[in-house]
C-alpha positions in Angstrom: 0.0 0.0 -0.1 1.1 3.6 -0.9 1.1 6.5 1.3 1.9 10.3 1.3 2.9 11.5 4.5 3.9 15.1 5.3 6.3 15.9 7.8 7.7 19.1 8.7 6.3 20.5 5.6 8.3 18.0 3.3 6.0 15.2 1.6 7.1 11.6 1.4 5.9 8.4 -0.6 6.0 5.8 1.1 5.3 2.1 1.1 3.9 -0.1 3.7 3.5 -3.6 3.8 -0.2 -4.7 5.1 -0.7 -8.2 7.2 -3.8 -9.4 6.8 -5.6 -10.3 10.4 -7.8 -13.1 10.8 -11.0 -12.1 12.0 -12.9 -14.2 14.5 -16.2 -15.4 12.8 -19.6 -16.3 14.7 -20.8 -19.4 15.2 -23.9 -21.0 14.6 -26.9 -18.8 15.6 -30.1 -20.9 16.9 -33.2 -19.2 17.4 -36.1 -21.6 19.0 -35.6 -25.0 20.1 -36.3 -26.7 16.5 -37.6 -29.7 18.7 -34.5 -30.5 20.7 -35.0 -31.8 24.0 -34.4 -28.8 26.6 -32.7 -29.0 29.7 -34.6 -29.7 33.1 -34.9 -26.6 35.0 -32.3 -26.6 38.0 -32.8 -26.0 41.4 -31.4 -23.8 44.2 -30.8 -25.0 48.0 -31.0 -22.3 50.4 -29.4 -23.1 54.1 -31.8 -23.1 56.9 -34.7 -22.2 55.1 -37.8 -24.5 54.7 -39.7 -26.4 51.5 -42.1 -23.7 51.9 -40.3 -20.5 52.2 -40.7 -17.9 49.7 -37.0 -16.7 48.8 -35.9 -13.5 47.4 -35.0 -13.4 43.9 -32.1 -11.5 44.0 -30.3 -9.1 46.7 -31.8 -6.1 47.8 -33.7 -4.1 50.8 -37.0 -5.0 52.0 -39.2 -1.9 51.3 -42.4 -3.0 52.1 -44.2 -6.2 53.8 -47.8 -6.2 52.9 -48.7 -9.4 54.8 -48.7 -10.5 58.1 -48.3 -13.7 59.9 -51.8 -15.9 59.8 -53.1 -14.3 56.3 -54.6 -16.4 54.2 -53.2 -15.6 50.6 -54.0 -16.7 46.9 -51.7 -17.9 44.6 -49.7 -14.4 43.0 -50.6 -12.1 45.6 -48.0 -9.7 46.4 -46.3 -10.7 49.4 -43.8 -8.2 49.7 -41.9 -5.6 47.9 -38.0 -5.3 47.2 -35.8 -2.5 46.3 -32.7 -2.9 44.4 -30.9 -0.3 43.2 -33.8 2.2 43.3 -36.0 -0.4 41.1 -38.6 -2.4 42.9 -39.6 -5.7 42.5 -43.0 -7.4 44.2 -42.5 -10.9 45.7 -45.5 -12.8 44.8 -47.1 -15.9 46.5 -46.2 -19.2 44.6 -49.1 -21.2 45.6 -52.5 -20.3 47.8 -51.8 -21.0 51.7 -51.2 -19.2 55.0 -48.1 -17.2 55.9 -46.4 -19.0 58.5 -44.0 -16.8 59.5 -42.1 -13.4 58.0 -38.7 -14.0 58.4 -37.6 -10.2 57.4 -38.4 -6.9 58.3 -38.7 -3.6 56.8 -35.4 -2.0 55.6 -33.7 -4.9 56.4 -31.1 -6.1 53.3 -31.5 -9.3 52.0 -29.3 -11.1 49.8 -30.6 -13.8 46.5 -31.7 -16.5 47.8 -31.9 -15.5 51.5 -35.5 -17.1 53.1 -38.5 -14.3 53.4 -41.2 -15.6 54.2 -42.5 -19.4 55.2 -45.7 -20.5 54.1 -48.2 -22.8 55.6 
């Protein structure tokens, strides 16, 4: 490749050898399942939490608790609200039942996987 370069007002014609660089290529992109077998969902275990505990899906602070111990709840009912990075996340009941124990208080910091409410 020929280039023209000016240095201190003097023009120079130079020739430069350019090496081709190998560019990485993308692998196959698959959209949809195409009927392939899907992996079974994984489960997470939480230390000291019962099987009926509603756990925090992310780290944050408890903004509001909307139920009390002994309350009858419906599936999908909002139990409490977590705040993380100025965003609120509603934590809902996975199934109908009764609130057995509330394991956190308002403004408590929680980590993902921490038990929040135990259902009876």
